[in-house]
C-alpha positions, 0 to 999 in steps of 0.5 A, a space after each residue: 542151519 536155523 529157520 527164521 520164522 515170522 510171528 505167525 510161525 511160518 518159515 521166512 528164511 534160513 540162517 547159518 554160521 560158518 563155524 561149527 562146534 567141531 570147528 571150535 573144538 579143533 581150534 581149542 585143540 590147536 591152541 592147547 599146547 600153547 596155553 599149557 606152555 605159557 602156564 608152565 612158563 609162568 609157574 617156573 618164572 614164579 617159582 624162580 622169583 620166589 627162590 631168588 627172593 628167599 636167597 637174597 633175603 637170607 644173604 642180606 640178613 647174614 651181611 647185616 649180622 656180619 657188619 653189626 647192623 643196629 636198627 634204632 627205629 623201624 623208620 630209620 636206616 641201618 647204622 653200621 658200627 665197626 666190629 672193634 673199637 680200635 677202628 674209631 678215630 
């Protein structure tokens, strides 16, 4: 409880809150496992996305080399050419 004082300094009332520091500490302790679980899940998801991105990038580069992809300019789409001239019409 905290006293409420008037300008002269005499106590005119008392104020109290239903929440104590112990109650707040207990609430934080209850929520800690959930917060840690969410943090771990976010870290695992981020790591998985990074690994998947790396694998897809590597597979795309291998496929482009296999099909003989030629980039004329950065802004143009890839031009896929046949491996053997005998395939041309």
